[in-house]
N, C-alpha and C positions, 0 to 999 in steps of 0.2 A: 621471814625468809625460811627456806627449807632446811638449810644447814646451820650449825652453831655459829654464833657471832664471833668474828675474829677481830682482835684489837692489836694493832702494832703500837708498841710503847717505845718512844725515843727518850731514854733517861739514863744518866750515868750513875745515879744513886739507886742501888738496888732496894734500899729501905723505902725510899719514896715510891718506887715502882710497886713494891709489895703493898704499900699503903693504898695506892690507887686500886689495885685488884681486890683487896679486901673490902674496900668501900663499895665497889660495884657488886660483889657477891652478896654482901650484907643486904643490898637493895633488891636481891632476887634476880639479878642479871646473870645469865649463864653465858660463858664465853671461853675462848681459848686465847692466849696472849703470846706475843713474841716480843722479847726485849732486845733492843739494839741501842748502841751508844756512839755510832760513827756514821759518816756519810755512806761508806761502802755498805755497812750493815743495813742502813735505812733503805738504800736503793734495792739491795738484795731482798729485803723484807717485802717491799712493794711488789717486786716481780714474782717471788716464789710463794710468799705467804698469802697474797691476795687479800689484804685486810678489808674489813667493813668499816673500820674507824681508826683514826690515828690520834693518840694522846702524846703530846710532845712537851718536853721541858724547853726553855728558851735558850739557856746557855749551857754548853757542854765543852769539855776541854778541847776537842778537835772539830767541833761542829756547832751549829746553832739552829734554833727553831725556825727562824725566818727563811734560811736557806732550804730547810726541809719542807717548809710550806710551799716555796716556789717550785721545788721538784715535784711535790705531790700534785700541784695544780697543773703542771705540764703532763704528768703521766696519768693521773686519775683524779680529775677535778671534781667528780661527784662524791668522793669519799669525804665524810665530815672530818675536819681537822680541828682538834681542841687543844689549846695551850693549857698546860698545868705547870705553873711556875711560881717561884717564891715572890717575885716582885714584878709589877708591870705598871708603868706610868700610863696616864690617860692618852697621851699622844701616840704612844707605842701601841696601845690597845686598839686605837682607831686605825692605825696603819695596818695591823695584822688582819683586822676585819676587812679592810679594803682589799688586801691581797688575797682574800678568800678563806680566812679562818672562820670556823663555824661559831666558836665562842672561846672563852678562857675562864680558868678557875685558879684562884690563888691557893697555894698549898696550905696556908693557914686557915683556909675555908674549904677543906677537902670534902666536907659533908655535902657540898653543892654538886660534887662531881656526878653522882648517880642521876640527879634530876636533869643536869645539863646533857648527859649522855642519852637519857631516855627521850628528852626533847629533840635532840639532834637525830636520833634514830626515827622518831615519829616524822620529823621534817623530811628525812630521806625517803621514808615510806610514802608520805603524801606526794613528794616530788616525783617519785618513781610511778606512782599511780597516775598522777597528772600527766606525766610523760607518756605512759602507756595509753592513757585516754586520748592524748593528742595524736599519738601514732595511729591509734584505732580510727580516730576521726579523719586523720589525713589519709589513711588507707581506704576508708569508706568513701572519702571524697574522690580519691583517685579512681576507685572502682566505679563510682557514680559517673565521673567524667569520662572514663573509658567506655562504659556502657552507653552513655548518652551520645558520645562521639562516634562510636562504632556502629550503632544501630542504623538500619536502613530507613527507619522512620524519622520523621521530623519530631523534635522535642521542644515543648514550650513550658515554661514555669512562670506563673503570674501571681500577683497578690490578689486579695479578695475583690479589688476594683478592676481586675483584668489588665493591670499594668504589667508589661513583660519584665521578668526578673532574670531569666536565663533562656538561651536557645542553643541548639546545636548546629553543626555545620550543614547537616542534611537539610534542615529547614531553611538555612541561608541560601543553599543551592536552589531549593524549590522556589523561594520568593524573590531571589535576586538581590536581597538586602545584605549588608554586612551585619555582623553581630552588634557592633556599636550602634548602627542605625536602628536595629530592631529594639534594642533596650531603651530607646526613647519613644517607643510606640506602645499602644495597647491593642487588645484583640479587636476592638471596634475599628481600628485603623486598617486592619487586615481583612475583615469580613466583607465579602462582596455580596451584599444583600440589600434589597429595598425594604426589608421588614426587620428593623432593629428589635421589635418586640419578640420575634422568633429567637433571636440570640439571647435575650433576657430570659425567655422561658426555658431555654436549654440550660442556662447557667443555674436557674432555680431548681431544675430537676436534678442536676449534679449535686447541688448542696443538700437537697432532701434525701437523695438515695445514696450519695457518696460516690457514685460512678455512673457513666452513661456513654453510649456509643451512638454516633450519628454521622450523617454526611452533610457537607457544607461546601462553600466556595470561598476561596481567598483571592485577594488581589496581589499580584506581583508588583515589584517596583516599577516595571515598564508598562503597567496597566493591564497586563495579561491576566485573565481570570483562569484559575485552575481548580479542578474538583478535588476534594479531599475527603478522607474517611478519618474520623476523630474518635479516639478513646480517651475520655477525660475523667479524672478523679479529683476529689476535694480533700485536702489534708486539713482536718479540723484543728489539730494542735497548732498548726502554723498559719491557718487561714490563707492557704495558698491552693491554687489550681495547678495540676500537672496534666499535660496532654501529650499523647503520642499521635502523630499525624502521618497518614499515608497518602501520597499523591495518586489519585485514581483517574487522572485525566485520560490516560490511554485506555483504561478499562471502560470508562464512560464513552469514549470515542468509539471503541470497538463495539460496545453495547449498542450505540446508536447506529453504527454501520450495519450490525446484524439486524436491527429493527428495519433499517432502510432496505437491506437486502431481502429480508422476508417480505416486506411490502412490495418490493420490486418483483420478487418471484411470484407473489400472489397476483400482482397486476399482469405479469407476463402470462401466467396460467389462464387468467380471465380473458386476456386478449387472444391467446392461442385458441381457447375454447370458442370465443366469438369468431375467430378467424376460420376455424374448422366448419362452424355452421355456415359462415359466409361463403367459404370456398366450395362447400357442398352445393350451395345454391348456384354459384357462379359456373361450376362445371356441369351441373345437371341441365342448366338452361340451354347452352349450345348443343350438348349431347342429345337433348330431347329433339331438337331440330334435325340434327344429323341422322339419328336413328329413324325418326318419323318420315322425313323426306326420302331417306334411302329406301325405306319400305315402299313408299309410294312409287318410286321409280320402277319397282318390279311389277306394278299393276299393268295389265295388258292394254287398257284403254287410255293410257296417258298420251295426250297429244304433244306435239313438238314444242309448243310454247310453254306448256306446263312443265315439260321435262327440263327445258332450259331454265325456268324459274326455280325448279327444285334444286338443280345443280348449283345455281348461283347462291341459293340460301345455304346449301350444304358447305360450299366453299367459304362463305362469310362466317358461318358458325365454326368451321374447322379452324380458320385463322384466329377467331376469337378464343377458341379453346387452346390453341397453340400459344397465344400470348399468356394465358393463365398458367399453363404448364411451364413456360419459360420463366415466369416470375417465381414460381415455386422452386424450380431448379436453381435459379440465380440466388435466391435468398438462402437456400440450403448451402450452396457453395460459399456464400459470404459468411454464414455462421460457422462453417467448418474452416474458414480462413484459408481456402485453397484457390482464391481468385487472384489472378495475376494480370498485369497490363500487357497487352500484345500490341506494341506500337507499329503503326503503318501510316501511310500518307492519306490525307483526306482534304478535299476542297470544301471549306466550311460554308462558303456562299452557295455552292451547288447542293450541299447537304441540307441547308436550311430551306432552300427552294423546293427540294425534293420532298422533305418532310411536310412542308405546308401544302404542297400539291396532294400529298397522300391524305391529309386531313380535311381538305376543302369540301369533299362530299358530305362528311359528318357535320362540318360547320354549317354548310348550306341547309342541311336537313333541320338544324336547330334555328335557322334564320339568324345566325350571328356572323359577323365579319371576321375573317382570318387574314391578318396583315403580316407580311414577311418584310422585315427591314434589314437588309444586308449592309451593315455599316463599315465593313472591312474592304479596302480596295482589292480588286481581283488579283493584283500583283502580289498581295500579301496573304491571299486566302488559302494557299496550299500549305498545310502544316503537317507535323508529325505528332500523332497521338493514337490512342486506341479507338479507332473509328467505330467499332462495334459498341463499345461501352458508352462513348459520347452520344451515339445515335440513340441508345436506349435511355440515357438520361433525358435527352430532349423529347423523345417520344413519350416518356412517362409524364413529363411536365405539360406538354401540349395536350395530351389526352385528358389529364386532370383539369386543365384550364377550360377546355371545351365542355367537359362533363359537368362542371360546377358553374357554368355561365349559361343563363337562359336568355339574356338579351345583351346587346352591345357588341363587344369585339374581344378578340384574342390577338395580341401582338407578339411576334417572335422576332428577335433580333440579336445582333452580336456587334460588339465594339472592341477595338484594340486599346488597352490601357497599359502603357509602358511595355513590360514583357509578359503581360497576361491578357488572355482573351476572356471577355465577360459576356456570357450569353444571358439573355433576359426573356422570360415568358410572362407576359402581363395579361390580366383579364379584368372584366367588369362584373365578375361573378359574385357569389354570396359572401366572400371574404372569410377570414379565419380569426376567431377571438384571440387576444393576446396570450391568454393562459395556455393555449394549445400550440404556440409557435415552436416550442422545442419538442413537444411530445409527438407532433405529426411525423417526425423523422424516425420515430421508434418503429421497430418491426412489429407488424400485425396491428398497428394502431390506426384507428379511423376516428375522425372527429364525431362522425355520426355512426353509432353502432347500436341502434335500436331495432326492434322487430319490424317497425314500419319504415324500411329503408327507402329513401327517395333516389339514391344514387348507387349504381352498381360499382363493383371493383373489389380487389382482394385486400387492399390496405397495405400492399407491399411496394408500390411504385416509388414513393418518396424515400423509403428506407433503402431501396436499391440505388436510387439516384444519388443519395448522400454517400453511400459506400463507394460507388464508382467514381464520384467526383473526388473523394479523398484518395482513392487508388491512383487517379491521374495526377495527383499532386496539387489538387485544388480544394475548393470548398463550395458549399451551397448555403444560401441564406434567403430570407423572405421578408417582404414588407406587406402587411395586410391589416385591414380593419373590417369588422362585420358590415356588410352592405356596401363596401367601397372597393371591392375587388382585391386581387392579390397579384404581387409581382415576385417571381422567383429569379434569383441571380446565381448563375453557376460560373465560377472563375477557375480557369485551368492555365498552366504555364503555356506561353506562346513559343513554339519551336517551329520555325519556318523551314519549309522544304524547298529545295531548288527545283524549279519547274522543269520537268523533263518532256522531251518530244513524245507525243502520243503515238504509240505503235499501231501498226495495221491491225494487230489482233485486238487492241482495245477499242478500235473504231468499229470492228465487225459486230454484227448482231449474233446472238447465240440461240435465239429461239428456233431458227431453222439453220442447220449446218450439216454439210456432207463432207466427209474426209475425201480428199482428192485420190488417195490410195487406200485400199481396204486395210483396216486395222483389226487386230485381235485384242480383245479386252477380257481379262479374267475378273469376274465379279465374285468376291468372297462374301457371302451373305447367308445366314442360317434361317432368316425369316422369309417365308415364301412371298408374302405381300410386298416386302421391300424389294426383293429381287424382281418381281413382276413390274414394279414401278420403274426401276432403273432400266429394265429391258424396254419398256415403253418409251422412256426418255431417249434412248439410243436408237430406237427404230428409225430406219431411213437415213442413218448417219454413215452408212457404208462401213459397218463394223460387225465382226463376228463376236458374239458374246458367249463366253464359257463360264459355267457356274461351278463354284466350290461351296459346299454347305458348312464347312468348318475349316479350322486352321490346318489340320493335318492334310485334308484334301487339297488345300491351296498349295502347300509345300510340294506335295506329290505332283500336281499338275504343272506348277511353275518350273520345277526342275526337269520334268519330262518334255514339255512343249518347247519348241525352239523359236516360235514366231510370236510370242506374246509381246505386245507393244506397251501394255499398261495394266496395272492391277488396282482394282478398287477393293480395299481391304476393310471389312467391318472389324471393330475392335473387340466387342463383347460377344464371344462365341463359346460353344461347348468344345470339349476335346482339347483344343489348342487355341489360345487367345490370339488376337490379331497382332499384338506387339511381338510375341515370340515367333509367329509365322513370318512376319515381315523381316525380322532379324535374320532368320535362317535363309530366306530367299535372297536378301540383300548380300549376305556373305558369299553366296554362290554366283548370283547374277546381279551385281551392283548397277548394271546399266538399265535394268527394267525399272521405270518409275512406279512407285507404289503410293497411292493416295489413300490416306486413312479416313474412314467415315465413322463418326461417333456422335453421340448426343451430348457430349460434355466438352465445352470449349477448352477446359483446362487440360484435356488430354493431348493437346497439340505438341507441347514440349517433349512429352514422353514418346509420342509417335515419331517425331523427327529423330529422336535419339535412338529409336529402334530401326532406323533405316528408311523410314517413309520420306518421300520427296515432297508431298503435299498433304493437304488437310481440308476436309469439308464437313461442316457441322450439320447434323440432322436436326430437324427436317430440312430438306433442300428442294428447290424446284428445278425444272429442266434447264433454265437459263444458267443457274449457278453451277449445275453439274457440268454442262458443256464448257462453261468458262474455265473451270479448274482443269478439265481434261485437256483443253487446247493449250494450256500453259506448258504441257509436257510432251504432246505428240501433235 
């Protein structure tokens, strides 16, 4: 100890007390002493002197050694208490030792006192060292338990045979096992591998090098497999393995998702490149006919029949080119997520018949049968949906069916199933391999995309059909095998429309129409060719046509003229756009109907919000234009 030894002596005979001190000093023991002979003095000595040892006589006039022993055991049980007395029977000696005395020395054998004191001090020293060691071990154990419990990593301790000896709560959470359950398992029970030799090889590497890091898979209690990163060490002195484990399942999942995304992006780039090559061919083919035959029309010696044939070819090529452009615009709008459903009424039986009639010439040219099966009663055939998008879905499917069928038939039909309509387009064509059933709905994907293409097309039709079917609240699926034909099924919600009486206007033809009274129509169009076309469509309709080349001119003319009956408003124009011009005119003259004309179907909502009364989608023909005009004047 750092300070001088302190001995509290309980003795009423000063000579005996002096004898004890002399005996200890003669033995080389350095100390300071406090002599007391009463209960009060003894207690005061314990509290103020803080002794390292107590030497006590047994019998004192007003106190006794047994009582002193009891007091010291309560107040300071670690201080060695030695009886130094004249007489002590065997039973009494045993009793004092039971009560906590360290030893006893008879006064007639005082020469033993020094050795007894030294032994007692050594025992105290050893006991204190042992206590400190236990406290250190306990502290380290607490630190170990705190670190192991607090770490975000799983912790495993095993013996040399990989039997689990300890685990922390983190690993219990990872695996779903309780600590008690895990301590009955070994590492082999947790490893999720079909190659136990790999586990053995890892363990051997750890033993040889002392430590190793690796990735593995463990099985959870519920059978789930999770990815882990392991840092393992071998404790040679204890023949134990210690492992810290990190759950990397999310990291591996994200890693795989990134790989999949990269592969998907590469596939998309490849498909888009293929699409651009393909679309270049698709556009150039009709353009070649349009440019070539348009040039031939200018030749001076073209006869009437040839001129008629040239015009027919130009019209067919123009319609083909228009379909390609519409596909590109539609897929762009779909990718930009700006496509909305515009519901209106449609007679599905009439629509199916009309579509089939439209494709009969193409089917006849390929010598295949086109069958139209209307399975919905006429009384239930009038429904509410987006007729434009439904028409495009069916058009794309019928077009594909005819394109990929060289003999046999194409059947188009519709049936009512509960509250859903199911459209079916079946063919006896080449069929589609199973591995392509999901891919063919991807944008830009074509089952056949080699340089020696047998079939024309942009590869957008099915992607558009799928997007529009989902937009209408339905879905699209297929059934097909190579060489056995293909059936596409489109399901949309059935929303029945109450049949209304057909109006006189709906019965009227629009190809030839003359207003009973002269009308004045303001055409707002910045492109000369478009204005000329509208002017030709309205020729002979008993209408005065006024032109404005931009939005500012339109506002100026509309506010100045008093007799304008209707305005045809282009949307995309320089100076002032059609939306703004329409709004200004509507605020001053709300009675003048304004019809918006645009190349984008999704402009309709904004056009109506700007004050337009109607909407017509470019490109349009004479019949469509006259029909929408007659709705307002």
